[in-house]
Kinemage of the C-alpha trace (Angstrom):
@kinemage 1
@onewidth
@group {chain A} dominant
@subgroup {mainchain}
@vectorlist {calphas} color= white
{ca met a 1} P 0.000 0.000 0.000
{ca ile a 2} L 1.260 3.471 -0.946
{ca leu a 3} L 0.266 6.652 0.870
{ca val a 4} L 0.473 9.985 -0.961
{ca thr a 5} L 0.487 13.106 1.200
{ca gly a 6} L -0.508 16.445 -0.258
{ca ala a 7} L -2.952 14.569 -2.448
{ca thr a 8} L -4.920 17.677 -3.424
{ca gly a 9} L -1.819 19.643 -4.486
{ca thr a 10} L -0.128 19.790 -7.869
{ca val a 11} L 2.334 16.894 -7.474
{ca gly a 12} L 0.275 14.820 -5.041
{ca ser a 13} L -2.925 14.882 -7.078
{ca glu a 14} L -1.023 13.851 -10.208
{ca ala a 15} L 0.658 10.994 -8.304
{ca val a 16} L -2.754 9.795 -7.114
{ca gln a 17} L -4.093 9.900 -10.687
{ca leu a 18} L -1.099 7.891 -11.939
{ca leu a 19} L -1.498 5.290 -9.189
{ca ser a 20} L -5.197 5.083 -9.981
{ca ala a 21} L -4.477 4.516 -13.677
{ca arg a 22} L -2.214 1.610 -12.673
{ca his a 23} L -4.865 0.228 -10.289
{ca gln a 24} L -2.218 0.400 -7.582
{ca pro a 25} L -3.632 0.144 -4.056
{ca ala a 26} L -3.029 3.537 -2.501
{ca arg a 27} L -4.279 6.068 -0.003
{ca ala a 28} L -4.591 9.753 -0.691
{ca leu a 29} L -4.010 11.761 2.491
{ca val a 30} L -6.001 14.995 2.551
{ca arg a 31} L -6.852 17.510 5.246
{ca asp a 32} L -10.210 18.301 3.700
{ca pro a 33} L -11.954 15.473 1.797
{ca asp a 34} L -14.267 18.022 0.174
{ca arg a 35} L -11.255 19.289 -1.823
{ca val a 36} L -10.911 15.966 -3.626
{ca thr a 37} L -12.175 16.617 -7.118
{ca asn a 38} L -13.137 14.032 -9.711
{ca arg a 39} L -13.377 11.181 -7.209
{ca thr a 40} L -15.219 9.288 -9.919
{ca asp a 41} L -12.010 9.412 -11.999
{ca leu a 42} L -10.145 7.403 -9.364
{ca ala a 43} L -10.038 3.628 -9.382
{ca asp a 44} L -11.527 1.768 -6.438
{ca glu a 45} L -7.980 1.002 -5.276
{ca ile a 46} L -7.551 4.628 -4.166
{ca glu a 47} L -8.722 5.249 -0.621
{ca ile a 48} L -9.204 8.837 0.541
{ca val a 49} L -8.087 9.323 4.158
{ca thr a 50} L -8.277 12.437 6.262
{ca gly a 51} L -5.210 13.494 8.192
{ca asp a 52} L -3.518 16.529 9.617
{ca phe a 53} L 0.258 16.913 9.830
{ca asp a 54} L -0.250 18.697 13.161
{ca arg a 55} L -2.185 15.736 14.634
{ca pro a 56} L 0.020 12.615 14.883
{ca asp a 57} L -2.947 10.398 15.806
{ca thr a 58} L -4.489 11.034 12.374
{ca leu a 59} L -1.168 10.277 10.707
{ca asp a 60} L -0.769 6.980 12.552
{ca ala a 61} L -4.233 5.910 11.409
{ca ala a 62} L -3.549 6.947 7.796
{ca leu a 63} L -0.170 5.188 7.712
{ca his a 64} L -1.371 1.925 9.281
{ca gly a 65} L -0.639 -0.891 6.814
{ca val a 66} L 1.315 1.351 4.433
{ca asp a 67} L 4.594 0.156 2.909
{ca thr a 68} L 5.653 3.261 0.954
{ca val a 69} L 5.020 6.980 1.438
{ca val a 70} L 5.215 9.632 -1.266
{ca leu a 71} L 5.861 12.666 0.948
{ca val a 72} L 4.698 15.888 -0.666
{ca ser a 73} L 4.213 19.009 1.432
{ca pro a 74} L 5.256 22.665 1.705
{ca ala a 75} L 8.410 21.722 3.661
{ca val a 76} L 7.378 22.795 7.132
{ca pro a 77} L 9.929 20.860 9.202
{ca ala a 78} L 7.716 20.051 12.204
{ca gln a 79} L 4.972 18.751 9.922
{ca glu a 80} L 7.112 16.590 7.641
{ca ile a 81} L 9.045 15.264 10.638
{ca ala a 82} L 5.691 14.262 12.174
{ca val a 83} L 4.874 12.273 9.013
{ca ile a 84} L 8.319 10.647 9.020
{ca asp a 85} L 8.040 9.731 12.714
{ca ser a 86} L 4.586 8.259 12.144
{ca ala a 87} L 5.951 6.265 9.196
{ca val a 88} L 8.654 4.846 11.464
{ca arg a 89} L 6.070 3.927 14.116
{ca gln a 90} L 3.918 2.201 11.490
{ca gly a 91} L 6.804 0.220 9.947
{ca val a 92} L 6.890 1.957 6.550
{ca ser a 93} L 9.776 0.538 4.518
{ca his a 94} L 10.390 3.361 2.018
{ca ile a 95} L 9.748 7.102 1.785
{ca val a 96} L 9.909 8.996 -1.510
{ca lys a 97} L 10.388 12.613 -0.437
{ca ile a 98} L 9.722 15.450 -2.833
{ca thr a 99} L 12.300 18.045 -1.886
{ca ser a 100} L 14.373 20.801 -3.406
{ca lys a 101} L 17.893 22.070 -2.952
{ca ala a 102} L 18.562 21.555 0.739
{ca ser a 103} L 21.258 23.457 2.557
{ca ala a 104} L 21.554 24.031 6.293
{ca asp a 105} L 23.343 27.343 5.758
{ca ser a 106} L 21.201 28.680 2.897
{ca pro a 107} L 19.816 32.214 3.141
{ca val a 108} L 16.547 30.714 1.846
{ca asp a 109} L 14.342 29.486 4.706
{ca arg a 110} L 12.731 26.704 2.624
{ca arg a 111} L 16.149 25.232 1.793
{ca arg a 112} L 17.187 25.258 5.456
{ca gly a 113} L 13.887 23.550 6.292
{ca gln a 114} L 14.473 20.903 3.646
{ca ala a 115} L 17.956 20.247 5.076
{ca arg a 116} L 16.496 19.769 8.539
{ca ile a 117} L 13.820 17.377 7.242
{ca glu a 118} L 16.314 15.385 5.161
{ca ala a 119} L 18.709 15.065 8.115
{ca his a 120} L 15.888 13.748 10.283
{ca leu a 121} L 14.802 11.306 7.589
{ca ala a 122} L 18.365 10.006 7.197
{ca ala a 123} L 18.710 9.594 10.973
{ca thr a 124} L 15.649 7.310 11.114
{ca gly a 125} L 17.325 4.651 8.989
{ca val a 126} L 14.205 4.227 6.837
{ca ala a 127} L 15.049 3.599 3.190
{ca his a 128} L 14.265 6.730 1.229
{ca thr a 129} L 14.615 8.456 -2.095
{ca leu a 130} L 14.957 12.224 -2.421
{ca leu a 131} L 13.522 13.795 -5.567
{ca arg a 132} L 15.082 17.253 -5.692
{ca ser a 133} L 12.962 19.214 -8.074
{ca asn a 134} L 13.989 22.845 -8.121
{ca ala a 135} L 11.085 24.882 -9.489
{ca tyr a 136} L 7.816 23.891 -11.105
{ca leu a 137} L 6.863 25.242 -14.511
{ca gln a 138} L 3.284 25.499 -13.259
{ca asn a 139} L 4.392 28.208 -10.805
{ca leu a 140} L 5.258 30.526 -13.687
{ca leu a 141} L 1.540 31.170 -14.090
{ca ala a 142} L 1.509 32.863 -10.683
{ca leu a 143} L 4.369 35.089 -11.861
{ca ala a 144} L 2.520 36.216 -15.002
{ca pro a 145} L 1.629 39.688 -13.658
{ca met a 146} L 5.270 40.360 -12.690
{ca ile a 147} L 6.538 39.026 -16.007
{ca arg a 148} L 4.041 41.183 -17.888
{ca gln a 149} L 5.069 44.282 -15.928
{ca thr a 150} L 8.862 43.810 -15.773
{ca arg a 151} L 9.536 41.358 -18.631
{ca gly a 152} L 11.187 39.090 -16.086
{ca phe a 153} L 10.738 37.610 -12.636
{ca val a 154} L 12.629 37.435 -9.374
{ca met a 155} L 13.390 34.237 -7.505
{ca ser a 156} L 15.557 33.348 -4.530
{ca ala a 157} L 18.423 32.466 -6.906
{ca gly a 158} L 18.809 36.147 -7.800
{ca asp a 159} L 20.525 36.389 -11.163
{ca gly a 160} L 21.343 32.685 -11.082
{ca gln a 161} L 19.912 30.088 -13.385
{ca val a 162} L 16.923 28.092 -12.252
{ca gly a 163} L 16.259 24.583 -13.513
{ca met a 164} L 12.535 24.111 -13.974
{ca ile a 165} L 10.472 20.966 -14.348
{ca asp a 166} L 6.843 20.100 -14.943
{ca ala a 167} L 5.236 18.960 -11.677
{ca arg a 168} L 3.651 16.083 -13.600
{ca asp a 169} L 7.121 14.724 -14.370
{ca val a 170} L 8.003 14.833 -10.666
{ca ala a 171} L 4.812 12.911 -9.872
{ca ala a 172} L 5.633 10.366 -12.584
{ca ala a 173} L 9.119 9.822 -11.164
{ca ala a 174} L 7.776 9.477 -7.617
{ca thr a 175} L 5.131 7.015 -8.766
{ca ala a 176} L 7.654 4.929 -10.709
{ca ile a 177} L 9.926 4.707 -7.664
{ca ala a 178} L 7.080 3.960 -5.267
{ca thr a 179} L 5.659 1.149 -7.406
{ca ala a 180} L 8.860 -0.546 -8.570
{ca pro a 181} L 11.334 -1.535 -5.862
{ca ser a 182} L 13.982 -2.194 -8.532
{ca thr a 183} L 14.127 1.575 -9.183
{ca arg a 184} L 15.414 2.040 -5.649
{ca ala a 185} L 18.860 0.713 -6.545
{ca ala a 186} L 20.650 3.945 -5.585
{ca pro a 187} L 22.074 4.096 -2.057
{ca thr a 188} L 19.526 5.107 0.575
{ca gly a 189} L 18.893 8.814 0.487
{ca ser a 190} L 20.704 9.514 -2.742
{ca pro a 191} L 18.998 12.490 -4.342
{ca ala a 192} L 17.572 12.236 -7.810
{ca leu a 193} L 17.983 15.682 -9.290
{ca leu a 194} L 15.024 16.475 -11.483
């Protein structure tokens, strides 16, 4: 059984759709089940479960009987660490973490948070795969007003180059890893740069 967190977000919802298309038994963890759209498009193998990263009891219930977690969230350390700790308690064997460039000394808060989460995950000893996607193409739509006004956009990289990827490709990679143990051949925790 695979659990996908963030199942109503861009990457998580796509991962759930891909698992559904494969008729792969999975759970979609959501805070608000009313946000699940197109439930009729999902195969019967997809179970919708309600959980809250700030309530470990809901996480333990959602992770009961799960083998693999696709961990997608906004990188709030306390919340992702709660999911990881629940996964350990429930005997999860593999975590596919969607992350980004992680650096403990980065001036970017999100990157420091990712470093903290990744360090905690590594310390648990649970087998894991890190998918380090940098920036989603879908997010450019939110920058459209700035691009229209300035003919450019500003990101935390300053004048640096930013590698972008379609969130659907990240979901496809996460799904492939979660459903095929042979794709986990890299050493535990080795990042896959997307």
